[in-house]
N, C-alpha and C positions, 0 to 999 in steps of 0.2 A: 523583558517583563517590565511591565507598569500596570498603572493602576488604573490605565484607560484601555488594557491591551483589550479585554472582552466585549469593550464599546466599539472599538473600530472595528473590531473581527464582526460584531452584528452589523456596521454599518459596510462592511466590505461585501457581505454576503447579499446584503440588499439594493446593492449598487448606488451606492451614497460615499461620498467622497471620505475617507478617514482623517484624522489629523495627521497621522502617519502610514506609511508603508507597513501592512501589517504582514510579520515574517514567522515561519512556520521550521523548524528543522525537528523532526523525531516524532511527529505526530501519527504516522501512519508505516505501512511495511513498503510503501513509495516513494517516501519523503525523508527517509534516515540516513545514517550515516554511520559508514563502517565503523568497526572498533578499531582497528587502527587510528582512524583520523581522530576517532572521540578520545582517543586517550592522549593524543598529540595536543588537541583541543584544553583539554584538563591542565596539561605543563605550561600551554602559551597563558590560561589564566590565572595560574598558580595555583590550582584547585589539587588537594588533598591527593598524595598521591596511592591510588589502589588500584585492583584489576577491574576493567571496564564489567561490566553486567551484560550479557549477548540475550537482547531481549526478542531480538527475530535470529534463529541461528540458520536458518534455510541461505539468509542471505550475507549472516554474520554481521548482522546492525547492532553498534552499542546503546547503550542505556543513555538518554541524556537527561539525566538527573536535574531536581531543584535546583544545586548549585550551578549547573553549566547552562542550566534554563537561564536564569537569571543572569548570568554573566554574558550570553550571548542575544540577550534580550528579545528571546523570543516569545508570542502572543497565541499558542495554542498548545494544549495540552492533547495527547493522545491516550486512548486505554485500549486496552487488547484483552482477549480472553484468560481464563484460567490456564489454558494450557498453549503450547508454541505448537508451529507446521507439525511437528513430528509424534504431537501427543503426549508431551510431558508435561506433566505441572512445574510450572515457574515456580520453584521453591528449594529449600534446602541447600541454597549454591553452592558450587564448590571450584578452586583454583585448578584449571587445567591451562597448558601451555601448548600455544599452537607452533604448528609447522613454520612459522615466520620469528618464533621465538616469543611472542608476546604472551604475558600471564592473562587471562581472561576467565570471568566467572560462566559455568553453565549450569543447568538444574542437576538438583542429586544424582537423577537418573537417568541422567544424558548418559546411556552407556555406549562405548565406540568397540568397534573391532577394527584390523587393518586387513587391507587386501595383500598379496603377494610382492605388489609393487610398494607396501608402504603406504598406501594412502588410507584416508580414514573414512570407515563405513558407518553410517548411523543408521540404529534400528529403529523402527516404528514402537513407538510406546518406553523406549528405553531398553526392548526385550532381545538378547543378543541369540536367543532359541528361536527366533525366525531370522529368515533371510533380510539383507538392508536393505533399506529404501533409498538411501543418499549418498554420495560420495563427493569426500575433497579430496580433488588430488594434492600429493605432496608441493605441487608449485602453484596449487589455487589457493584463492582466499573467501571463499564461500562455498556451498552445498552443491551436486547435480542430480537432480532425482535419476532414480535409477528404475528404469521402466522395467514392470513384473507384468505386461498384457500376456494372456495368453491366447491361442487362437481364439477367433472371434469366430462363432457357430448364429449364424442369423438365425436359425430355425428355432434356437434355444436361449435366444436375448432376455433377460428379464429385466424388469424395469426395476425392482428394488434394487439390484446387483450395483446401478448406479447412484443410488439412494443411499447408502449404507450411513454415510457419515452427514446426512441431512434429516436429524433427528429432531426432537421435542425437544426443548429446555427444558431444563429440571431445576426443581426446588434449589439444590444447590447452587446450579449456574443463577438465577434469579437472586438470591444473598449474594453471591460474589458482586455482581454487578451490581448491585443496591449499597454496597459498602465503600464498592471502588467509585461509584459517581458520588458518594456523599463525601469521602474523603479530600475531593478537588473540587467540592461546588463553593467552597469559600477562595478560591485561588485570586479569581478576578482574572482568568484567562477565559479564551475560547476552550471548547471541549470538541475534541473528536472521538466516536466512540467504534469500534472495529467490532460488531456484535458479531457477525458471522453467520453464517446459511444464506446469507443472500446472493453469491457467486452463482451465474450462471454458465458455466463452460470456462471458465477460469483454466489456460493452460497450465499455469502454474502448480493446480490444485486437481487436474485433471489424476496424475498418477496416484493420488490419496496416499502421499509417504506418511502418513499416522497410521495407515491400516495394515493390519499384519498379513491380510489375505484379500487384496483388493478384487474383484470382482466386476464384470462387464468391458466399457469398453474405457480403457485406461492408459492407451499409449497415445501419446504424442500425434503423429502421426494418423493414426485408425482415427482420431478424433477428429481432426482436420477432415478427412475423406467421410465421416458419418455423418457431416453436418451437410454432404451432398447425398452422399448417397443412402444415409439412413435417415431425411429428414423429418419424418414423420416421428420416428422414435425420440429423436433428442429433441424435439417439442412437447412430448410426452413428458421426458423427464423433465424439462422446465416447468408444464404446466405442476407437474406435482411436487417442484423445489420450490415453485412460488406459494402455492398452498399453504406447506409447512411453514418457509419462510415467515410470512403475515401473520400465523397463527402465534409464533415465536415474538415477531414484533408487538404484537398486543402484551404478551406477557410481561417484554421488558419493558416497554413502556408504562404496565400497571405500576414498577417499582421505581423506576426511574423518572418517569415524566418528561417536561422540558428541562432537566438539567445538563442535558447534553445539548448541543447544536449542530453538530454536522453528523451523520451517520455514513461510514465508509459500504458502499454498497456491493463494488465487484472492482475486480485489477484485471477482467480479462482484455486482452489486448486488440485490436481489430487493426493496428496500423504496420505496416514495415516503412522502411526507412522511405520508398518509392508509391507507395499504393497501399490496399487494404487487404485484408486475409479474406474478405467477401464482399461482393457487392451491395450497393445501397438495398437494392431490392430484396436480396436475401438475407439484408439484417433486419428489414421491413418486416420479413415472413416469421423468421426465426426466432430473434431476439425481442425485436421492439414490444410487441403485446407482455410479454411476462414482465419487462423493466418497467413497462408502463402501471403493470398493475400493483406494482410494489410501492413504486414511487407515488402512485396516487394514493391508496392506502396511508402512507407516511404524510402527504401533505393536505388531506381529509382529517387525519386523525392526530398529528402530532405537529410541533413548530419546529420540528428538524429540516434540514438542508440534506440534498441526498450528493454525496460523492462519487462520479466515475473515475476510474484509474481506464487509461490507452494512450499506450505509447503510439509513435511513429505519424503518418501523412495519414489525417483521417479528416481531413477539410471535409470531404465529400457526405461523411456521417454525421459532423455536427448538428445538421439540422434535424436529422433523425436521434440523436440523443436528446435533444431538447424537447422535442414530441414525445420523449419518452418520458420526459419528466424530469431530470437528471437539471441540479442545478449547479453544479460544478465541474467539471472538466479537468483532470492532473492527467502527463506534464501539457506544456505548452512548448512540442517537440522542436523549436527554431530550425533546426537544421535536416528537419524532413521535409518532402517535397510538398511546397504549398503552403506549407506552415509560417507565411509572412506574418509576423505578430503585428504590422499595421494593417495588413488585410482583416487577420483574425479581430480584431479590437473594436473595427470600424464596424463589420458585419454583425458580429455576434457579441459585442461587448457588453450591451445592456439586457440581455439573454442567457447571459450562461458566465458562473465565475471560473477566471482561468487561474489555476492554484499551481505555482510551479513555472520554468521557462525563464527565470529570470539568470540565469548563464548558463551557454552550452556543453553539458557535462563530457560531449564526444568531440569539441573541438578546442575551443579556447580555455576551457577549464583544464582541461587535461593538458593539452600542448602548446597553451600561449605562455604570453608573460603575464605577471600582476599587473601592469599596466593595461593589458588589454581586456584582463577579465573585469578589473574596475571600469574600464570604460563598457563594456558590454553591460555591467549589471547596471549602469546609469541609465542606459539606452532602454533596455527592456524595461526596468522601472517606469518609465518617462512615457514610454509608449502606454504599455497595459495597466498602470493603475491608475491614468486620468478616468476620474469620476467614478471610482471604486471598481468591485470587481474583481480585484488582483491579490492574491494571497502570496507573496514570495518564499518562492522555494526554489532548486537548481530543476535541470531536468533528471528528475529519477534520484534515485541514493549517490549520497557523495562515496567514490570507490575509493577501496585501500590505496590505490596507488597515483591518485592524485597531489603535484605538487603541494606542500602543505604550503606556502609563501600565496599561491592562488587560492587557497583558502583563505589565508588573512587578507588578502586583497579585496576579496568578495566582501568579508566581513567589516572591512574599513571604507568601501565603497557605501554599505549598506549603512552605517553610522555617519558618514556624512548626508546621506538622503535624509536619513529621519533624524 
């Protein structure tokens, strides 16, 4: 973190060479750090010993607070909603002990029960009188959604059943965001806001772990099948979601204006290790028109840049992502087929910002030596940072079991580069 953080961030977003590489750790639910590693980082930098606050419990991401941001020299602040993924307000924090023995802070209403096997069961809105919506196995480090999909009756499918969580923002929501943005407006850092309500078919959100009795198409497999056999119905859902999203964005902009720099649009993954979940033709029919409508409104009415997350081998969709109006793609999964950073930078580097891809979390970062990590970080930065358009982050979140010596090696390489 420095006085030039936001200046370099803005230059980077506009494909101009910054004074130094812009770095993000923790600004979004896909660029965060697991609580286990956050605690080790606090110890490494000699910060106050205290339980790590869990800001995103689905993946057990820990808070990168102001002191840790300064120590890690990050350039971007992330802002999220008043409630977490399970519909529980992020307030009245209480200490809980994890399966691996770490003391962490959960929101006061983060109530849970245990399965017969001793796994932790989380309930929507913290209401233990309704069935659980997610589970953390005793040997796990994060939660998995519990599908509560009933039989799908095509004759009685209702649009509103898949729109329950896509409502209009309230005055309370707007006041919350107004204060949040004002609190960071003098930080000198770039600001990314996850306003919510703009995701179209994000598979992590389809099971609706925050709803007590989700209706409609809520199973992962059923949703993917529906994009093929119920295409018109899915497009109707997206059309209505987009209408609601744009009305909400108008309200958000009326209270926060251009005090944020980037808005997180969607975390829907379209790539596997070797290919994509759908063809470019299907993406162009089912998703592109609605993404474009949201992105066009933002670009025509605000100064915000738009952020799209998608893991995997997505090179066949990148032209369409750009056509849809996305300014940023995260991550750059260099270990997936066709995702050669040299080719990506040459072909797309002046049209879309690459956010992430600084080190391979599935390979070198998890299983390599510190020296291999340093070498890869330096190579990736040399390729992707030329001419701007690159924000350093790992490929998705830093997981609990990555060797901490490799985390240190990554940070040391960044320090040398910067």
